[in-house]
VOKOLTOR-380951 format. One record per residue: residue in three letters; chain; x, y, z of N, C-alpha, C in turn. Coordinates in Angstrom, 3 decimals, always signed. Atoms other than C-alpha are relative to their C-alpha. Example, Ala and Ser with C-alpha at 12.3 -4.5 7.8 and 13.67 -1.06 7.14 Angstrom:
residues 2
<atom "ala"; "A"; <+0.890; -1.190; +0.000>; <+12.300; -4.500; +7.800>; <+0.900; +1.200; +0.000>>,
<atom "ser"; "A"; <-0.820; -1.190; -0.060>; <+13.670; -1.060; +7.140>; <-0.770; +1.090; +0.730>>,
end
This chain:
residues 57
<atom "met"; "A"; <-0.174; +0.884; +1.144>; <-1.211; +12.676; +2.064>; <-0.845; -1.248; +0.214>>,
<atom "pro"; "A"; <+0.870; +1.171; -0.176>; <-3.754; +9.887; +1.493>; <+0.787; -1.307; +0.061>>,
<atom "arg"; "A"; <-0.594; +1.334; -0.101>; <-3.007; +6.256; +2.169>; <-0.146; -0.734; -1.333>>,
<atom "ile"; "A"; <+0.089; +0.877; +1.164>; <-2.401; +3.627; -0.525>; <+0.031; -1.447; +0.482>>,
<atom "ile"; "A"; <-0.021; +1.427; -0.315>; <-2.850; -0.144; -0.554>; <+0.917; -0.691; -0.995>>,
<atom "asn"; "A"; <-0.905; +0.778; +0.834>; <-0.057; -2.349; -1.859>; <-0.744; -1.256; -0.447>>,
<atom "pro"; "A"; <+0.785; +1.147; +0.468>; <-1.904; -4.864; -4.064>; <+0.720; -1.336; +0.161>>,
<atom "glu"; "A"; <-0.745; +1.251; -0.180>; <+0.873; -7.433; -3.614>; <-0.149; -0.545; +1.415>>,
<atom "leu"; "A"; <+0.157; +0.425; -1.389>; <+0.248; -7.529; +0.147>; <-1.462; -0.172; +0.407>>,
<atom "cys"; "A"; <+1.423; +0.037; -0.341>; <-3.540; -7.078; +0.181>; <-0.583; -1.386; -0.279>>,
<atom "val"; "A"; <+0.651; +1.297; +0.163>; <-5.483; -10.302; +0.742>; <-1.510; +0.162; -0.174>>,
<atom "ala"; "A"; <+1.401; -0.332; +0.256>; <-8.838; -8.577; +0.086>; <-0.936; -0.489; +1.102>>,
<atom "cys"; "A"; <+0.833; +0.432; -1.125>; <-10.208; -9.298; +3.562>; <-1.098; +1.012; +0.321>>,
<atom "gly"; "A"; <+1.014; -1.021; -0.213>; <-12.110; -5.992; +3.720>; <+0.025; +0.680; +1.348>>,
<atom "ser"; "A"; <-0.034; -0.617; -1.327>; <-11.118; -5.058; +7.264>; <+0.223; +1.509; -0.082>>,
<atom "cys"; "A"; <-0.267; -1.429; +0.157>; <-9.886; -1.667; +6.049>; <-1.251; +0.762; -0.415>>,
<atom "ala"; "A"; <+1.221; -0.642; +0.489>; <-13.131; -0.824; +4.257>; <-1.024; +0.132; +1.120>>,
<atom "asp"; "A"; <+0.961; -0.011; -1.099>; <-15.144; -1.643; +7.369>; <+0.226; +1.157; +0.976>>,
<atom "val"; "A"; <-0.294; -1.051; -0.979>; <-13.387; +1.036; +9.468>; <+0.151; +1.392; -0.608>>,
<atom "cys"; "A"; <-0.175; -1.305; +0.645>; <-13.105; +3.847; +6.903>; <-1.215; +0.890; +0.282>>,
<atom "pro"; "A"; <+1.134; -0.856; -0.360>; <-15.244; +6.739; +8.219>; <-0.632; +0.748; -1.176>>,
<atom "val"; "A"; <+0.535; -0.727; +1.159>; <-15.723; +8.274; +4.751>; <-0.245; -0.913; -1.200>>,
<atom "ser"; "A"; <+0.230; +0.999; +1.054>; <-16.116; +5.076; +2.699>; <+0.860; +0.233; -1.242>>,
<atom "ala"; "A"; <-0.936; -0.255; +1.098>; <-13.046; +5.859; +0.582>; <+0.645; -1.275; -0.528>>,
<atom "ile"; "A"; <-0.625; +1.266; +0.380>; <-12.056; +2.188; +0.302>; <-1.036; -0.917; -0.626>>,
<atom "ser"; "A"; <+0.912; +0.909; +0.689>; <-13.639; -0.209; -2.157>; <+0.771; -1.193; -0.552>>,
<atom "ala"; "A"; <-0.618; +1.205; +0.548>; <-12.983; -3.660; -3.553>; <+0.381; +0.229; -1.453>>,
<atom "gly"; "A"; <-0.458; -0.044; +1.380>; <-10.921; -3.766; -6.716>; <-0.030; -1.400; -0.580>>,
<atom "asp"; "A"; <-0.013; +1.312; +0.635>; <-10.277; -6.690; -9.045>; <+0.676; -1.060; +0.875>>,
<atom "ala"; "A"; <-0.739; +0.984; -0.790>; <-7.673; -8.422; -6.881>; <+0.330; +0.501; +1.401>>,
<atom "ala"; "A"; <-0.330; -0.597; -1.288>; <-7.217; -6.036; -3.936>; <-0.907; +1.198; +0.234>>,
<atom "tyr"; "A"; <+0.778; -1.203; -0.305>; <-8.938; -3.176; -2.169>; <+0.765; +1.228; -0.476>>,
<atom "gln"; "A"; <-0.596; -1.246; +0.484>; <-8.318; +0.392; -3.354>; <-0.517; +1.162; +0.830>>,
<atom "ile"; "A"; <+0.387; -1.206; -0.718>; <-8.365; +3.782; -1.641>; <-0.157; +1.128; -1.004>>,
<atom "asn"; "A"; <+0.240; -1.158; +0.857>; <-9.906; +6.721; -3.477>; <+0.703; +1.196; +0.638>>,
<atom "ala"; "A"; <-0.817; -1.082; -0.557>; <-7.332; +9.475; -2.914>; <-0.783; +1.298; +0.158>>,
<atom "asp"; "A"; <+0.803; -1.221; -0.087>; <-9.919; +12.213; -3.505>; <-0.936; -0.014; +1.205>>,
<atom "glu"; "A"; <+0.921; +0.121; -1.128>; <-12.136; +10.894; -0.701>; <+0.709; -0.253; +1.327>>,
<atom "cys"; "A"; <-0.756; +0.345; -1.207>; <-9.465; +9.764; +1.796>; <+0.311; +1.263; +0.812>>,
<atom "ile"; "A"; <-0.293; -1.136; -0.877>; <-9.138; +12.108; +4.802>; <+1.272; -0.236; +0.805>>,
<atom "asp"; "A"; <-1.285; +0.308; -0.627>; <-5.845; +10.508; +5.920>; <-0.094; -0.133; +1.516>>,
<atom "cys"; "A"; <+0.167; +0.172; -1.445>; <-7.146; +9.536; +9.352>; <+0.843; -1.155; +0.542>>,
<atom "gly"; "A"; <-0.833; +1.119; -0.413>; <-5.102; +6.299; +9.434>; <-0.747; -1.167; +0.625>>,
<atom "ala"; "A"; <+0.773; +1.081; -0.622>; <-7.942; +4.133; +10.770>; <+0.208; -1.326; -0.717>>,
<atom "cys"; "A"; <-0.139; +1.227; +0.785>; <-7.494; +1.621; +7.958>; <+1.353; -0.671; +0.210>>,
<atom "glu"; "A"; <-1.357; +0.536; -0.086>; <-3.760; +1.214; +8.403>; <+0.173; -0.965; +1.174>>,
<atom "gly"; "A"; <-0.129; +0.840; -1.187>; <-4.055; -0.266; +11.889>; <-0.793; -1.286; -0.055>>,
<atom "thr"; "A"; <+0.823; +1.211; +0.064>; <-6.637; -2.856; +10.873>; <+0.487; -1.008; -1.029>>,
<atom "cys"; "A"; <-0.475; +0.902; +1.050>; <-4.763; -4.368; +7.927>; <+0.894; -1.087; +0.601>>,
<atom "pro"; "A"; <-0.798; +1.075; -0.601>; <-3.447; -7.807; +8.981>; <+1.342; -0.236; -0.687>>,
<atom "asn"; "A"; <-1.241; +0.240; +0.744>; <-0.693; -7.768; +6.338>; <+0.869; +1.240; -0.153>>,
<atom "gly"; "A"; <-0.776; -1.222; +0.139>; <+0.547; -4.196; +6.599>; <+0.035; +0.528; -1.425>>,
<atom "ala"; "A"; <+0.057; -0.389; +1.418>; <-0.556; -3.476; +3.025>; <-0.295; +1.484; -0.200>>,
<atom "ile"; "A"; <+0.383; -1.408; +0.131>; <-1.592; +0.130; +3.766>; <+1.106; +0.886; +0.545>>,
<atom "ser"; "A"; <-1.032; -0.944; -0.429>; <+0.882; +2.991; +3.966>; <-0.308; +1.370; -0.595>>,
<atom "glu"; "A"; <+0.161; -1.336; +0.571>; <+1.183; +6.698; +3.215>; <+0.476; -0.025; -1.439>>,
<atom "ala"; "A"; <-0.368; -0.077; +1.419>; <+1.354; +7.524; -0.493>; <+1.332; +0.682; -0.165>>,
end
């Protein structure tokens, strides 16, 4: 199951996008977003988020 980003917790720092091996994370209007079709569910992004905004869908 791909990861999701809680927009209420995301501070748009970009640390998650920097570690995504398949570039499934991009900047949205107010927060980053994960493309569920591209996400390989590796979990690399979850550990880098300083606010814990990323979790399993």
